Structure formats: C-alpha cells, structure tokens
C-alpha positions as CSV (number, residue, x, y, z in Angstrom):
1,X,0.3,-27.1,-19.8
2,X,0.6,-23.2,-20.3
3,X,3.5,-22.3,-22.3
4,X,4.3,-19.3,-20.1
5,X,4.5,-18.9,-16.3
6,X,1.6,-18.2,-14.3
7,X,2.3,-15.0,-12.8
8,X,0.2,-12.7,-10.7
9,X,0.6,-10.0,-13.6
10,X,-0.5,-12.5,-16.3
11,X,-3.7,-13.3,-14.3
12,X,-4.6,-9.5,-14.2
13,X,-3.9,-9.4,-18.1
14,X,-6.2,-12.3,-18.6
15,X,-9.0,-10.5,-16.6
16,X,-8.4,-7.5,-19.1
17,X,-8.4,-9.4,-22.0
18,X,-11.3,-11.5,-21.7
19,X,-13.3,-9.7,-18.9
20,X,-12.7,-5.9,-19.3
21,X,-15.9,-4.6,-18.4
22,X,-16.7,-6.9,-15.7
23,X,-17.2,-4.8,-12.3
24,X,-15.4,-4.9,-9.3
25,X,-17.4,-3.7,-6.3
26,X,-16.5,-2.7,-2.7
27,X,-17.8,-0.5,-0.1
28,X,-16.0,3.0,0.3
29,X,-13.7,3.1,3.4
30,X,-14.4,6.8,3.8
31,X,-18.0,6.2,4.4
32,X,-18.5,2.6,5.4
33,X,-22.5,3.0,5.5
34,X,-22.5,5.0,2.1
35,X,-22.3,4.2,-1.4
36,X,-20.3,1.3,-3.1
37,X,-17.3,1.9,-5.3
38,X,-17.5,0.4,-8.7
39,X,-15.0,0.1,-11.6
40,X,-13.8,-2.5,-14.2
41,X,-11.1,-4.9,-14.4
42,X,-9.8,-2.7,-17.2
43,X,-9.9,0.2,-14.7
44,X,-8.2,-1.8,-12.1
45,X,-5.3,-2.9,-14.0
46,X,-4.6,0.7,-15.2
47,X,-4.5,1.7,-11.4
48,X,-2.5,-1.2,-10.3
49,X,0.2,-0.3,-13.0
50,X,0.2,3.4,-11.7
51,X,0.7,2.1,-8.3
52,X,3.5,-0.2,-9.5
53,X,5.3,2.8,-10.9
54,X,4.9,4.8,-7.6
55,X,6.3,1.8,-5.7
56,X,9.4,1.8,-7.5
57,X,9.8,5.7,-8.6
58,X,8.4,7.4,-5.7
59,X,8.8,4.8,-2.5
60,X,11.9,3.0,-3.8
61,X,10.6,-0.4,-3.3
62,X,13.2,-2.9,-4.5
63,X,12.9,-6.6,-5.6
64,X,12.0,-9.0,-2.7
65,X,11.4,-6.1,-0.2
66,X,8.1,-6.5,2.0
67,X,5.3,-4.1,1.7
68,X,2.9,-4.2,4.6
69,X,-0.9,-3.8,4.7
70,X,-3.4,-2.8,7.5
71,X,-6.5,-2.6,5.4
72,X,-10.0,-3.9,4.5
73,X,-11.0,-5.7,1.4
74,X,-11.4,-2.8,-0.9
75,X,-10.5,-1.8,-4.4
76,X,-7.4,-0.2,-3.3
77,X,-6.2,-3.2,-1.5
78,X,-7.1,-5.2,-4.7
79,X,-4.7,-2.9,-6.5
80,X,-1.9,-3.5,-3.9
81,X,-2.3,-7.4,-4.4
82,X,-1.3,-6.9,-8.2
83,X,0.9,-4.0,-8.2
84,X,3.4,-5.4,-5.2
85,X,4.0,-8.6,-6.8
86,X,4.1,-7.1,-10.1
87,X,7.4,-5.1,-9.1
88,X,8.8,-8.5,-7.6
89,X,8.1,-7.5,-4.0
90,X,6.2,-9.3,-1.2
91,X,2.7,-8.3,-0.3
92,X,2.7,-8.7,3.4
93,X,-0.9,-8.4,5.1
94,X,-1.3,-7.9,8.8
95,X,-4.4,-8.6,10.8
96,X,-5.5,-5.3,12.1
97,X,-7.4,-7.0,15.0
98,X,-4.2,-8.1,16.5
99,X,-2.8,-6.5,19.7
100,X,-0.5,-3.5,19.1
101,X,2.5,-5.4,20.6
102,X,1.8,-8.3,17.9
103,X,1.6,-6.0,15.2
104,X,4.8,-4.3,16.1
105,X,6.6,-7.5,16.3
106,X,5.2,-8.5,12.8
107,X,6.2,-5.5,11.2
108,X,9.7,-5.9,12.5
109,X,9.9,-9.6,11.9
110,X,9.1,-9.1,8.4
111,X,11.3,-6.0,8.0
112,X,8.3,-3.9,6.2
113,X,10.0,-1.0,4.1
114,X,6.3,0.5,3.6
115,X,3.1,0.3,5.1
116,X,-0.2,0.9,3.5
117,X,-3.2,1.4,5.8
118,X,-6.8,2.4,5.6
119,X,-7.5,5.5,7.8
120,X,-9.4,3.5,10.5
121,X,-6.2,1.6,11.5
122,X,-4.0,4.6,11.7
123,X,-4.5,4.8,15.5
124,X,-3.6,0.9,15.6
125,X,-0.3,1.7,13.7
126,X,0.5,4.7,16.0
127,X,0.2,2.4,19.1
128,X,2.2,-0.3,17.5
129,X,4.9,2.4,16.6
130,X,5.3,3.0,20.5
131,X,5.9,-0.3,21.4
132,X,9.5,-0.3,20.0
133,X,11.7,0.9,16.9
134,X,10.8,0.0,13.3
135,X,14.2,0.5,11.8
136,X,13.1,-0.7,8.4
137,X,9.8,1.3,7.7
138,X,10.5,4.1,5.4
139,X,7.0,5.5,5.0
140,X,3.4,5.0,5.5
141,X,0.7,5.4,3.0
142,X,-3.0,6.2,3.9
143,X,-5.0,4.5,1.5
144,X,-7.6,7.3,0.8
145,X,-7.7,10.6,-1.1
146,X,-6.4,14.1,-0.1
147,X,-9.8,15.0,1.3
148,X,-9.9,12.3,3.8
149,X,-6.3,12.3,4.8
150,X,-5.9,12.6,8.6
151,X,-5.3,15.8,10.2
152,X,-3.7,17.3,13.4
153,X,-4.0,20.6,15.2
154,X,-0.9,22.7,15.4
155,X,-0.7,26.0,16.6
156,X,-4.6,26.1,16.9
157,X,-4.8,25.3,13.2
158,X,-6.0,22.0,11.6
159,X,-3.4,20.8,9.1
160,X,-3.2,17.6,6.9
161,X,-0.9,15.0,8.9
162,X,2.2,14.6,6.8
163,X,4.3,12.3,9.0
164,X,4.0,9.5,11.7
165,X,6.0,9.4,14.9
166,X,7.8,6.2,15.6
167,X,10.4,5.2,18.1
168,X,14.1,5.5,16.7
169,X,15.8,3.3,19.6
170,X,15.2,0.9,22.3
171,X,14.4,2.5,25.8
172,X,13.0,6.0,26.4
173,X,10.5,7.9,24.5
174,X,12.7,10.9,23.7
175,X,14.3,8.8,20.9
176,X,11.9,8.9,18.1
177,X,12.0,9.8,14.3
178,X,9.4,11.0,11.8
179,X,8.0,8.8,8.9
180,X,6.4,10.4,5.7
181,X,2.6,9.8,5.8
182,X,1.6,9.9,2.3
183,X,-1.9,9.9,0.5
184,X,-2.6,6.9,-1.9
185,X,-4.4,8.9,-4.5
186,X,-1.7,11.4,-4.6
187,X,0.9,8.7,-5.2
188,X,-1.2,7.5,-8.2
189,X,-1.8,10.8,-9.6
190,X,0.3,11.5,-12.7
191,X,1.7,7.9,-13.2
192,X,1.5,6.1,-16.4
193,X,-1.4,3.2,-16.6
194,X,1.4,1.0,-18.1
195,X,5.0,0.2,-16.8
196,X,6.6,1.8,-19.7
197,X,10.3,1.0,-20.5
198,X,10.4,-1.1,-17.3
199,X,7.7,-3.4,-18.7
200,X,10.1,-6.3,-18.2
201,X,9.7,-6.0,-14.3
202,X,5.9,-5.4,-14.7
203,X,5.0,-8.1,-17.2
204,X,7.7,-10.8,-17.1
205,X,8.3,-11.9,-13.7
206,X,8.3,-15.5,-14.8
207,X,11.8,-14.8,-16.9
208,X,15.0,-14.4,-15.5
209,X,15.6,-10.4,-15.4
C-alpha cells in the first residue's frame, strides 16, 4: 500500500522523477498533415504547472468548477488533463462529433466556467452558442499560438478575433453577450513552471486544505 494518496499530480511527479526525458509525441493541430510535436515529460510538467497558474490567476477557476474541452488528443490537451485536476477543478471533455444542440445541452448541464477548444472546433462551439444561453461560461481559450488565432474582418481589415458571441437570454437573437476568446500560449507565457506559494493546491490535493 502507498503511504500517500494517488493523485493526478503525483502521477506526473512520478513521470518527471523516473522518466524525465521520455518523449511525448502528437501531431500539430495547426498543420495536421505536417510535423509532429515532441517534448519530454519534464517539459510537459513545467507547462502543466504554468497552465495551473493561469487557470487560477487569469481565469479565476475555483475548486470544483468545471473546465470543458473540445479538443483532439494533443500535447496541450494532455497538459489540461494534469493542470485542471491539479487545481482541484474538473476536466470535462466534450465529444466534438455531437450535434450543436447536444453540445449546448452538455455545456449547460455541466455548468462549464471555461471552455478550451482546438481551432477546428470553434465553428461547432459558435453554432452551439446560438442554440441558447450559456450563463456559466466566462471565457473560451483557443488551444493554439498567437500566429494561428482565429481572425475576423472588421471595417475591411482582418484582425485577431478576441471574443465569441453567445446568447444572453432565452428567446430572441438580439440578447447576446461577448465572451473573451483567449490564446492558450499567451495564457502560459510568463507563468512560473511550478505553483510557487500555492504549492499546497498543486501538489497536495490528497490532503485536507
């Protein structure tokens, strides 16, 4: 029997301790026919901790809140699998093949506070957002870098898309609100590769806090 709780973060700690240079390989979402993305478990752990910091500090994710994903099996999705439970939140994966009505229902039923999605699934989310209100949703994070963020044409000029339109109330398309559309890599930039003073959250979820 183990003398400490088996937590998601302890599994990652084990990988870093015993297999730090083991490769983690996935195809790039930006170019699915192009090169693979490769890094190590040690690098993955650092980025997961950066994401954990961003979840708490930038996105305000609280203990027990649901964080939804519409994403492929990529390295960024892997980081979410560790970072979200690492701050005592719930990683809620959504099947992107579902109909927009079903996606809307699932987002509402789970009361997802933040949604992470890969760029190919942004249209599916926007379609689901037209079905009805998503009152719990505070932000949408596109799992890409600044170069590949979605764009819109405004006043004849192509600009980075910075928000997504969702319904604010039942009935009538006139009642809408704008939800921030954020870049995944921008979220991680500048965050520490450990959880600093809040390590009790990131490393000791098996204990009472």
